[in-house]
mmCIF file as gemmi writes it, N, C-alpha and C atoms, coordinates in Angstrom:
data_model
loop_
_atom_site.group_PDB
_atom_site.id
_atom_site.type_symbol
_atom_site.label_atom_id
_atom_site.label_alt_id
_atom_site.label_comp_id
_atom_site.label_asym_id
_atom_site.label_entity_id
_atom_site.label_seq_id
_atom_site.pdbx_PDB_ins_code
_atom_site.Cartn_x
_atom_site.Cartn_y
_atom_site.Cartn_z
_atom_site.occupancy
_atom_site.B_iso_or_equiv
_atom_site.pdbx_formal_charge
_atom_site.auth_seq_id
_atom_site.auth_asym_id
_atom_site.pdbx_PDB_model_num
ATOM 1 N N . UNK Axp A 1 ? -15.432 -12.331 -5.465 1 0 ? 1 A 1
ATOM 2 C CA . UNK Axp A 1 ? -14.424 -12.042 -4.407 1 0 ? 1 A 1
ATOM 3 C C . UNK Axp A 1 ? -13.732 -13.307 -4.149 1 0 ? 1 A 1
ATOM 4 N N . UNK Axp A 2 ? -14.155 -14.517 -4.607 1 0 ? 2 A 1
ATOM 5 C CA . UNK Axp A 2 ? -13.438 -15.451 -4.2 1 0 ? 2 A 1
ATOM 6 C C . UNK Axp A 2 ? -12.029 -15.55 -4.569 1 0 ? 2 A 1
ATOM 7 N N . UNK Axp A 3 ? -11.824 -14.986 -5.811 1 0 ? 3 A 1
ATOM 8 C CA . UNK Axp A 3 ? -10.492 -14.713 -6.305 1 0 ? 3 A 1
ATOM 9 C C . UNK Axp A 3 ? -9.384 -14.012 -5.583 1 0 ? 3 A 1
ATOM 10 N N . UNK Axp A 4 ? -10.317 -12.91 -5.015 1 0 ? 4 A 1
ATOM 11 C CA . UNK Axp A 4 ? -9.425 -11.744 -4.191 1 0 ? 4 A 1
ATOM 12 C C . UNK Axp A 4 ? -9.272 -12.613 -2.963 1 0 ? 4 A 1
ATOM 13 N N . UNK Axp A 5 ? -10.152 -13.233 -2.403 1 0 ? 5 A 1
ATOM 14 C CA . UNK Axp A 5 ? -9.955 -14.026 -1.191 1 0 ? 5 A 1
ATOM 15 C C . UNK Axp A 5 ? -8.616 -14.879 -1.184 1 0 ? 5 A 1
ATOM 16 N N . UNK Axp A 6 ? -8.715 -15.66 -2.327 1 0 ? 6 A 1
ATOM 17 C CA . UNK Axp A 6 ? -7.347 -16.558 -2.573 1 0 ? 6 A 1
ATOM 18 C C . UNK Axp A 6 ? -6.068 -15.945 -2.817 1 0 ? 6 A 1
ATOM 19 N N . UNK Axp A 7 ? -6.123 -14.656 -3.351 1 0 ? 7 A 1
ATOM 20 C CA . UNK Axp A 7 ? -4.93 -14.017 -3.491 1 0 ? 7 A 1
ATOM 21 C C . UNK Axp A 7 ? -4.48 -13.485 -2.116 1 0 ? 7 A 1
ATOM 22 N N . UNK Axp A 8 ? -5.384 -13.197 -1.251 1 0 ? 8 A 1
ATOM 23 C CA . UNK Axp A 8 ? -5.01 -12.764 -0.04 1 0 ? 8 A 1
ATOM 24 C C . UNK Axp A 8 ? -4.465 -13.838 0.829 1 0 ? 8 A 1
ATOM 25 N N . UNK Axp A 9 ? -5.166 -14.905 0.982 1 0 ? 9 A 1
ATOM 26 C CA . UNK Axp A 9 ? -4.557 -16.252 1.676 1 0 ? 9 A 1
ATOM 27 C C . UNK Axp A 9 ? -3.113 -16.459 1.138 1 0 ? 9 A 1
ATOM 28 N N . UNK Axp A 10 ? -2.955 -16.471 -0.231 1 0 ? 10 A 1
ATOM 29 C CA . UNK Axp A 10 ? -1.447 -16.79 -0.79 1 0 ? 10 A 1
ATOM 30 C C . UNK Axp A 10 ? -0.688 -15.873 -0.408 1 0 ? 10 A 1
ATOM 31 N N . UNK Axp A 11 ? -1.053 -14.537 -0.311 1 0 ? 11 A 1
ATOM 32 C CA . UNK Axp A 11 ? -0.16 -13.456 0.199 1 0 ? 11 A 1
ATOM 33 C C . UNK Axp A 11 ? 0.395 -13.451 1.474 1 0 ? 11 A 1
ATOM 34 N N . UNK Axp A 12 ? -0.639 -13.843 2.272 1 0 ? 12 A 1
ATOM 35 C CA . UNK Axp A 12 ? -0.439 -13.927 3.73 1 0 ? 12 A 1
ATOM 36 C C . UNK Axp A 12 ? 0.577 -15.266 3.859 1 0 ? 12 A 1
ATOM 37 N N . UNK Axp A 13 ? 0.37 -16.25 3.413 1 0 ? 13 A 1
ATOM 38 C CA . UNK Axp A 13 ? 1.224 -17.504 3.546 1 0 ? 13 A 1
ATOM 39 C C . UNK Axp A 13 ? 2.405 -17.137 3.129 1 0 ? 13 A 1
ATOM 40 N N . UNK Axp A 14 ? 2.923 -16.64 1.993 1 0 ? 14 A 1
ATOM 41 C CA . UNK Axp A 14 ? 4.105 -16.377 1.346 1 0 ? 14 A 1
ATOM 42 C C . UNK Axp A 14 ? 4.821 -15.179 1.742 1 0 ? 14 A 1
ATOM 43 N N . UNK Axp A 15 ? 4.114 -14.361 2.595 1 0 ? 15 A 1
ATOM 44 C CA . UNK Axp A 15 ? 4.695 -13.058 2.774 1 0 ? 15 A 1
ATOM 45 C C . UNK Axp A 15 ? 5.181 -12.245 1.595 1 0 ? 15 A 1
ATOM 46 N N . UNK Axp A 16 ? 4.641 -12.385 0.339 1 0 ? 16 A 1
ATOM 47 C CA . UNK Axp A 16 ? 4.584 -11.615 -0.78 1 0 ? 16 A 1
ATOM 48 C C . UNK Axp A 16 ? 3.376 -11.671 -1.448 1 0 ? 16 A 1
ATOM 49 N N . UNK Axp A 17 ? 3.356 -10.696 -2.395 1 0 ? 17 A 1
ATOM 50 C CA . UNK Axp A 17 ? 1.991 -10.651 -3.362 1 0 ? 17 A 1
ATOM 51 C C . UNK Axp A 17 ? 1.2 -9.515 -2.823 1 0 ? 17 A 1
ATOM 52 N N . UNK Axp A 18 ? 1.789 -8.827 -1.846 1 0 ? 18 A 1
ATOM 53 C CA . UNK Axp A 18 ? 0.88 -7.9 -1.391 1 0 ? 18 A 1
ATOM 54 C C . UNK Axp A 18 ? 0.605 -6.588 -2.461 1 0 ? 18 A 1
ATOM 55 N N . UNK Axp A 19 ? 1.652 -6.388 -3.166 1 0 ? 19 A 1
ATOM 56 C CA . UNK Axp A 19 ? 1.597 -5.364 -4.351 1 0 ? 19 A 1
ATOM 57 C C . UNK Axp A 19 ? 0.243 -5.857 -5.185 1 0 ? 19 A 1
ATOM 58 N N . UNK Axp A 20 ? 0.297 -7.103 -5.471 1 0 ? 20 A 1
ATOM 59 C CA . UNK Axp A 20 ? -0.771 -7.474 -6.449 1 0 ? 20 A 1
ATOM 60 C C . UNK Axp A 20 ? -2.275 -7.345 -6.057 1 0 ? 20 A 1
ATOM 61 N N . UNK Axp A 21 ? -2.283 -7.653 -4.654 1 0 ? 21 A 1
ATOM 62 C CA . UNK Axp A 21 ? -3.549 -7.517 -3.951 1 0 ? 21 A 1
ATOM 63 C C . UNK Axp A 21 ? -3.936 -6.391 -3.783 1 0 ? 21 A 1
ATOM 64 N N . UNK Axp A 22 ? -2.997 -5.36 -3.512 1 0 ? 22 A 1
ATOM 65 C CA . UNK Axp A 22 ? -3.298 -3.949 -3.626 1 0 ? 22 A 1
ATOM 66 C C . UNK Axp A 22 ? -3.792 -3.487 -4.921 1 0 ? 22 A 1
ATOM 67 N N . UNK Axp A 23 ? -3.203 -3.954 -6.058 1 0 ? 23 A 1
ATOM 68 C CA . UNK Axp A 23 ? -3.525 -3.589 -7.35 1 0 ? 23 A 1
ATOM 69 C C . UNK Axp A 23 ? -5.033 -4.021 -7.554 1 0 ? 23 A 1
ATOM 70 N N . UNK Axp A 24 ? -5.481 -5.18 -7.109 1 0 ? 24 A 1
ATOM 71 C CA . UNK Axp A 24 ? -6.816 -5.566 -7.105 1 0 ? 24 A 1
ATOM 72 C C . UNK Axp A 24 ? -7.852 -4.465 -6.514 1 0 ? 24 A 1
ATOM 73 N N . UNK Axp A 25 ? -7.681 -4.383 -5.345 1 0 ? 25 A 1
ATOM 74 C CA . UNK Axp A 25 ? -8.36 -3.318 -4.424 1 0 ? 25 A 1
ATOM 75 C C . UNK Axp A 25 ? -8.323 -1.985 -5.032 1 0 ? 25 A 1
ATOM 76 N N . UNK Axp A 26 ? -7.402 -1.682 -5.643 1 0 ? 26 A 1
ATOM 77 C CA . UNK Axp A 26 ? -7.456 -0.31 -6.346 1 0 ? 26 A 1
ATOM 78 C C . UNK Axp A 26 ? -8.397 -0.356 -7.565 1 0 ? 26 A 1
ATOM 79 N N . UNK Axp A 27 ? -8.296 -1.46 -8.365 1 0 ? 27 A 1
ATOM 80 C CA . UNK Axp A 27 ? -9.337 -1.569 -9.476 1 0 ? 27 A 1
ATOM 81 C C . UNK Axp A 27 ? -10.746 -1.557 -8.974 1 0 ? 27 A 1
ATOM 82 N N . UNK Axp A 28 ? -10.785 -2.261 -7.761 1 0 ? 28 A 1
ATOM 83 C CA . UNK Axp A 28 ? -12.19 -2.363 -7.228 1 0 ? 28 A 1
ATOM 84 C C . UNK Axp A 28 ? -12.747 -0.945 -6.542 1 0 ? 28 A 1
ATOM 85 N N . UNK Axp A 29 ? -11.878 -0.169 -6.377 1 0 ? 29 A 1
ATOM 86 C CA . UNK Axp A 29 ? -12.301 1.125 -5.672 1 0 ? 29 A 1
ATOM 87 C C . UNK Axp A 29 ? -12.162 1.339 -4.337 1 0 ? 29 A 1
ATOM 88 N N . UNK Axp A 30 ? -11.467 0.181 -3.672 1 0 ? 30 A 1
ATOM 89 C CA . UNK Axp A 30 ? -11.382 -0.102 -2.214 1 0 ? 30 A 1
ATOM 90 C C . UNK Axp A 30 ? -9.916 0.576 -1.899 1 0 ? 30 A 1
ATOM 91 N N . UNK Axp A 31 ? -10.073 1.96 -1.862 1 0 ? 31 A 1
ATOM 92 C CA . UNK Axp A 31 ? -8.674 2.705 -1.52 1 0 ? 31 A 1
ATOM 93 C C . UNK Axp A 31 ? -8.012 2.341 -0.28 1 0 ? 31 A 1
ATOM 94 N N . UNK Axp A 32 ? -8.838 2.235 0.846 1 0 ? 32 A 1
ATOM 95 C CA . UNK Axp A 32 ? -8.239 1.977 2.212 1 0 ? 32 A 1
ATOM 96 C C . UNK Axp A 32 ? -7.711 0.469 1.991 1 0 ? 32 A 1
ATOM 97 N N . UNK Axp A 33 ? -8.572 -0.579 1.78 1 0 ? 33 A 1
ATOM 98 C CA . UNK Axp A 33 ? -7.593 -1.712 1.484 1 0 ? 33 A 1
ATOM 99 C C . UNK Axp A 33 ? -6.552 -1.794 0.66 1 0 ? 33 A 1
ATOM 100 N N . UNK Axp A 34 ? -6.414 -1.021 -0.584 1 0 ? 34 A 1
ATOM 101 C CA . UNK Axp A 34 ? -5.321 -0.983 -1.46 1 0 ? 34 A 1
ATOM 102 C C . UNK Axp A 34 ? -4.194 -0.428 -0.53 1 0 ? 34 A 1
ATOM 103 N N . UNK Axp A 35 ? -4.302 0.587 0.053 1 0 ? 35 A 1
ATOM 104 C CA . UNK Axp A 35 ? -3.343 1.349 1.051 1 0 ? 35 A 1
ATOM 105 C C . UNK Axp A 35 ? -2.741 0.243 2.16 1 0 ? 35 A 1
ATOM 106 N N . UNK Axp A 36 ? -3.655 -0.541 2.747 1 0 ? 36 A 1
ATOM 107 C CA . UNK Axp A 36 ? -3.331 -1.515 3.628 1 0 ? 36 A 1
ATOM 108 C C . UNK Axp A 36 ? -2.313 -2.506 2.91 1 0 ? 36 A 1
ATOM 109 N N . UNK Axp A 37 ? -2.651 -2.812 1.958 1 0 ? 37 A 1
ATOM 110 C CA . UNK Axp A 37 ? -1.766 -3.935 1.423 1 0 ? 37 A 1
ATOM 111 C C . UNK Axp A 37 ? -0.432 -3.237 0.513 1 0 ? 37 A 1
ATOM 112 N N . UNK Axp A 38 ? -0.488 -1.803 0.11 1 0 ? 38 A 1
ATOM 113 C CA . UNK Axp A 38 ? 0.606 -1.377 -0.201 1 0 ? 38 A 1
ATOM 114 C C . UNK Axp A 38 ? 1.706 -1.207 0.887 1 0 ? 38 A 1
ATOM 115 N N . UNK Axp A 39 ? 0.974 -0.998 1.885 1 0 ? 39 A 1
ATOM 116 C CA . UNK Axp A 39 ? 1.912 -0.7 3.337 1 0 ? 39 A 1
ATOM 117 C C . UNK Axp A 39 ? 2.649 -2.385 3.4 1 0 ? 39 A 1
ATOM 118 N N . UNK Axp A 40 ? 1.722 -3.35 3.282 1 0 ? 40 A 1
ATOM 119 C CA . UNK Axp A 40 ? 2.504 -4.631 3.5 1 0 ? 40 A 1
ATOM 120 C C . UNK Axp A 40 ? 3.506 -4.916 2.455 1 0 ? 40 A 1
ATOM 121 N N . UNK Axp A 41 ? 3.298 -4.265 1.196 1 0 ? 41 A 1
ATOM 122 C CA . UNK Axp A 41 ? 4.332 -4.384 0.107 1 0 ? 41 A 1
ATOM 123 C C . UNK Axp A 41 ? 5.627 -3.741 0.357 1 0 ? 41 A 1
ATOM 124 N N . UNK Axp A 42 ? 5.434 -2.469 1.247 1 0 ? 42 A 1
ATOM 125 C CA . UNK Axp A 42 ? 6.598 -1.776 1.554 1 0 ? 42 A 1
ATOM 126 C C . UNK Axp A 42 ? 7.401 -2.482 2.671 1 0 ? 42 A 1
ATOM 127 N N . UNK Axp A 43 ? 6.6 -3.056 3.55 1 0 ? 43 A 1
ATOM 128 C CA . UNK Axp A 43 ? 7.257 -3.884 4.645 1 0 ? 43 A 1
ATOM 129 C C . UNK Axp A 43 ? 7.956 -5.06 4.091 1 0 ? 43 A 1
ATOM 130 N N . UNK Axp A 44 ? 7.414 -5.801 3.031 1 0 ? 44 A 1
ATOM 131 C CA . UNK Axp A 44 ? 7.963 -6.758 2.199 1 0 ? 44 A 1
ATOM 132 C C . UNK Axp A 44 ? 8.916 -6.507 1.307 1 0 ? 44 A 1
ATOM 133 N N . UNK Axp A 45 ? 9.421 -5.173 1.083 1 0 ? 45 A 1
ATOM 134 C CA . UNK Axp A 45 ? 10.212 -4.822 0.058 1 0 ? 45 A 1
ATOM 135 C C . UNK Axp A 45 ? 10.028 -5.413 -1.171 1 0 ? 45 A 1
ATOM 136 N N . UNK Axp A 46 ? 8.817 -5.248 -1.766 1 0 ? 46 A 1
ATOM 137 C CA . UNK Axp A 46 ? 8.266 -5.861 -2.767 1 0 ? 46 A 1
ATOM 138 C C . UNK Axp A 46 ? 8.899 -5.32 -4.137 1 0 ? 46 A 1
ATOM 139 N N . UNK Axp A 47 ? 9.465 -6.043 -5.01 1 0 ? 47 A 1
ATOM 140 C CA . UNK Axp A 47 ? 10.119 -5.681 -6.016 1 0 ? 47 A 1
ATOM 141 C C . UNK Axp A 47 ? 9.4 -4.776 -7.339 1 0 ? 47 A 1
ATOM 142 N N . UNK Axp A 48 ? 7.884 -4.708 -6.936 1 0 ? 48 A 1
ATOM 143 C CA . UNK Axp A 48 ? 7.221 -4.12 -7.902 1 0 ? 48 A 1
ATOM 144 C C . UNK Axp A 48 ? 7.125 -2.6 -7.382 1 0 ? 48 A 1
ATOM 145 N N . UNK Axp A 49 ? 7.492 -2.266 -6.065 1 0 ? 49 A 1
ATOM 146 C CA . UNK Axp A 49 ? 7.176 -0.965 -5.731 1 0 ? 49 A 1
ATOM 147 C C . UNK Axp A 49 ? 7.711 0.186 -6.551 1 0 ? 49 A 1
ATOM 148 N N . UNK Axp A 50 ? 9.135 0.091 -6.872 1 0 ? 50 A 1
ATOM 149 C CA . UNK Axp A 50 ? 9.744 1.304 -7.468 1 0 ? 50 A 1
ATOM 150 C C . UNK Axp A 50 ? 8.81 1.744 -8.74 1 0 ? 50 A 1
ATOM 151 N N . UNK Axp A 51 ? 7.791 0.736 -9.391 1 0 ? 51 A 1
ATOM 152 C CA . UNK Axp A 51 ? 7.273 1.168 -10.565 1 0 ? 51 A 1
ATOM 153 C C . UNK Axp A 51 ? 5.784 1.708 -10.063 1 0 ? 51 A 1
ATOM 154 N N . UNK Axp A 52 ? 5.68 1.852 -8.685 1 0 ? 52 A 1
ATOM 155 C CA . UNK Axp A 52 ? 4.18 2.382 -8.273 1 0 ? 52 A 1
ATOM 156 C C . UNK Axp A 52 ? 3.837 3.647 -8.708 1 0 ? 52 A 1
ATOM 157 N N . UNK Axp A 53 ? 4.68 4.683 -8.961 1 0 ? 53 A 1
ATOM 158 C CA . UNK Axp A 53 ? 4.337 6.051 -9.299 1 0 ? 53 A 1
ATOM 159 C C . UNK Axp A 53 ? 4.036 6.042 -10.877 1 0 ? 53 A 1
ATOM 160 N N . UNK Axp A 54 ? 4.414 5.209 -11.611 1 0 ? 54 A 1
ATOM 161 C CA . UNK Axp A 54 ? 4.315 5.337 -13.002 1 0 ? 54 A 1
ATOM 162 C C . UNK Axp A 54 ? 3.272 4.215 -13.635 1 0 ? 54 A 1
ATOM 163 N N . UNK Axp A 55 ? 2.985 3.189 -12.654 1 0 ? 55 A 1
ATOM 164 C CA . UNK Axp A 55 ? 1.942 2.336 -12.925 1 0 ? 55 A 1
ATOM 165 C C . UNK Axp A 55 ? 0.428 2.995 -13.026 1 0 ? 55 A 1
ATOM 166 N N . UNK Axp A 56 ? 0.103 2.992 -14.287 1 0 ? 56 A 1
ATOM 167 C CA . UNK Axp A 56 ? -1.399 3.527 -14.518 1 0 ? 56 A 1
ATOM 168 C C . UNK Axp A 56 ? -2.509 3.039 -13.605 1 0 ? 56 A 1
ATOM 169 N N . UNK Axp A 57 ? -2.378 1.757 -13.288 1 0 ? 57 A 1
ATOM 170 C CA . UNK Axp A 57 ? -3.361 1.097 -12.423 1 0 ? 57 A 1
ATOM 171 C C . UNK Axp A 57 ? -3.556 1.896 -11.174 1 0 ? 57 A 1
ATOM 172 N N . UNK Axp A 58 ? -2.577 2.489 -10.795 1 0 ? 58 A 1
ATOM 173 C CA . UNK Axp A 58 ? -2.79 3.229 -9.531 1 0 ? 58 A 1
ATOM 174 C C . UNK Axp A 58 ? -2.885 4.793 -9.533 1 0 ? 58 A 1
ATOM 175 N N . UNK Axp A 59 ? -3.18 5.221 -10.673 1 0 ? 59 A 1
ATOM 176 C CA . UNK Axp A 59 ? -3.496 6.669 -10.847 1 0 ? 59 A 1
ATOM 177 C C . UNK Axp A 59 ? -4.502 7.196 -10.111 1 0 ? 59 A 1
ATOM 178 N N . UNK Axp A 60 ? -5.43 6.454 -9.739 1 0 ? 60 A 1
ATOM 179 C CA . UNK Axp A 60 ? -6.691 6.834 -8.959 1 0 ? 60 A 1
ATOM 180 C C . UNK Axp A 60 ? -6.29 7.326 -7.514 1 0 ? 60 A 1
ATOM 181 N N . UNK Axp A 61 ? -5.079 6.771 -6.997 1 0 ? 61 A 1
ATOM 182 C CA . UNK Axp A 61 ? -4.694 6.957 -5.752 1 0 ? 61 A 1
ATOM 183 C C . UNK Axp A 61 ? -3.606 8.186 -5.566 1 0 ? 61 A 1
ATOM 184 N N . UNK Axp A 62 ? -3.13 8.669 -6.906 1 0 ? 62 A 1
ATOM 185 C CA . UNK Axp A 62 ? -2.091 9.802 -6.655 1 0 ? 62 A 1
ATOM 186 C C . UNK Axp A 62 ? -2.411 10.891 -5.857 1 0 ? 62 A 1
ATOM 187 N N . UNK Axp A 63 ? -3.726 11.312 -5.848 1 0 ? 63 A 1
ATOM 188 C CA . UNK Axp A 63 ? -4.002 12.444 -5.105 1 0 ? 63 A 1
ATOM 189 C C . UNK Axp A 63 ? -4.173 12.368 -3.513 1 0 ? 63 A 1
ATOM 190 N N . UNK Axp A 64 ? -4.104 11.153 -3.266 1 0 ? 64 A 1
ATOM 191 C CA . UNK Axp A 64 ? -4.228 10.685 -1.765 1 0 ? 64 A 1
ATOM 192 C C . UNK Axp A 64 ? -2.891 10.979 -0.926 1 0 ? 64 A 1
ATOM 193 N N . UNK Axp A 65 ? -2.954 11.537 0.213 1 0 ? 65 A 1
ATOM 194 C CA . UNK Axp A 65 ? -1.628 11.916 0.858 1 0 ? 65 A 1
ATOM 195 C C . UNK Axp A 65 ? -0.95 10.665 1.39 1 0 ? 65 A 1
ATOM 196 N N . UNK Axp A 66 ? -1.593 9.524 1.391 1 0 ? 66 A 1
ATOM 197 C CA . UNK Axp A 66 ? -0.988 8.289 1.762 1 0 ? 66 A 1
ATOM 198 C C . UNK Axp A 66 ? -0.257 7.83 0.551 1 0 ? 66 A 1
ATOM 199 N N . UNK Axp A 67 ? -0.592 7.961 -0.387 1 0 ? 67 A 1
ATOM 200 C CA . UNK Axp A 67 ? 0.215 7.629 -1.664 1 0 ? 67 A 1
ATOM 201 C C . UNK Axp A 67 ? 1.682 8.657 -1.977 1 0 ? 67 A 1
ATOM 202 N N . UNK Axp A 68 ? 1.476 9.76 -1.655 1 0 ? 68 A 1
ATOM 203 C CA . UNK Axp A 68 ? 2.535 10.644 -1.702 1 0 ? 68 A 1
ATOM 204 C C . UNK Axp A 68 ? 3.593 10.325 -0.566 1 0 ? 68 A 1
ATOM 205 N N . UNK Axp A 69 ? 3.031 10.003 0.432 1 0 ? 69 A 1
ATOM 206 C CA . UNK Axp A 69 ? 3.787 9.543 1.628 1 0 ? 69 A 1
ATOM 207 C C . UNK Axp A 69 ? 4.739 8.361 1.217 1 0 ? 69 A 1
ATOM 208 N N . UNK Axp A 70 ? 3.839 7.316 0.729 1 0 ? 70 A 1
ATOM 209 C CA . UNK Axp A 70 ? 4.734 6.031 0.483 1 0 ? 70 A 1
ATOM 210 C C . UNK Axp A 70 ? 5.489 6.028 -0.63 1 0 ? 70 A 1
ATOM 211 N N . UNK Axp A 71 ? 5.432 6.939 -1.67 1 0 ? 71 A 1
ATOM 212 C CA . UNK Axp A 71 ? 6.352 7.254 -2.684 1 0 ? 71 A 1
ATOM 213 C C . UNK Axp A 71 ? 7.416 7.977 -2.163 1 0 ? 71 A 1
ATOM 214 N N . UNK Axp A 72 ? 7.363 8.771 -1.111 1 0 ? 72 A 1
ATOM 215 C CA . UNK Axp A 72 ? 8.52 9.547 -0.604 1 0 ? 72 A 1
ATOM 216 C C . UNK Axp A 72 ? 9.356 8.617 0.227 1 0 ? 72 A 1
ATOM 217 N N . UNK Axp A 73 ? 8.61 7.64 1.036 1 0 ? 73 A 1
ATOM 218 C CA . UNK Axp A 73 ? 9.338 6.64 1.555 1 0 ? 73 A 1
ATOM 219 C C . UNK Axp A 73 ? 10.09 5.493 1.005 1 0 ? 73 A 1
ATOM 220 N N . UNK Axp A 74 ? 9.533 5.453 -0.288 1 0 ? 74 A 1
ATOM 221 C CA . UNK Axp A 74 ? 10.151 4.411 -1.226 1 0 ? 74 A 1
ATOM 222 C C . UNK Axp A 74 ? 11.436 4.755 -1.842 1 0 ? 74 A 1
ATOM 223 N N . UNK Axp A 75 ? 11.429 6.234 -1.858 1 0 ? 75 A 1
ATOM 224 C CA . UNK Axp A 75 ? 12.39 7.062 -2.511 1 0 ? 75 A 1
ATOM 225 C C . UNK Axp A 75 ? 12.361 6.99 -4.095 1 0 ? 75 A 1
ATOM 226 N N . UNK Axp A 76 ? 11.199 6.948 -4.526 1 0 ? 76 A 1
ATOM 227 C CA . UNK Axp A 76 ? 11.175 7.195 -5.956 1 0 ? 76 A 1
ATOM 228 C C . UNK Axp A 76 ? 10.641 8.432 -6.461 1 0 ? 76 A 1
ATOM 229 N N . UNK Axp A 77 ? 11.413 9.085 -7.471 1 0 ? 77 A 1
ATOM 230 C CA . UNK Axp A 77 ? 11.029 10.493 -8.047 1 0 ? 77 A 1
ATOM 231 C C . UNK Axp A 77 ? 9.275 10.501 -8.274 1 0 ? 77 A 1
ATOM 232 N N . UNK Axp A 78 ? 8.952 11.855 -8.224 1 0 ? 78 A 1
ATOM 233 C CA . UNK Axp A 78 ? 7.687 12.186 -8.446 1 0 ? 78 A 1
ATOM 234 C C . UNK Axp A 78 ? 7.438 12.01 -10.114 1 0 ? 78 A 1
ATOM 235 N N . UNK Axp A 79 ? 6.226 11.953 -10.553 1 0 ? 79 A 1
ATOM 236 C CA . UNK Axp A 79 ? 6.258 12.072 -11.907 1 0 ? 79 A 1
ATOM 237 C C . UNK Axp A 79 ? 6.642 13.271 -12.744 1 0 ? 79 A 1
């Protein structure tokens, strides 16, 4: 978890990198944490967000209403 903590520190300091932190939490099965960081990526207008719906790393989140809401707010089409 030291690596994750370092990523979080850097993301907080630079106000970017939230998408990648969300990716790590998704891989760890920490959905609530992943959504918190995805919301941060949304606020930061992260350049990776348009790929959210097709990135297979986030497949485990697709059935969650929070994911569907985020995709709608980003304005990317459903798969």
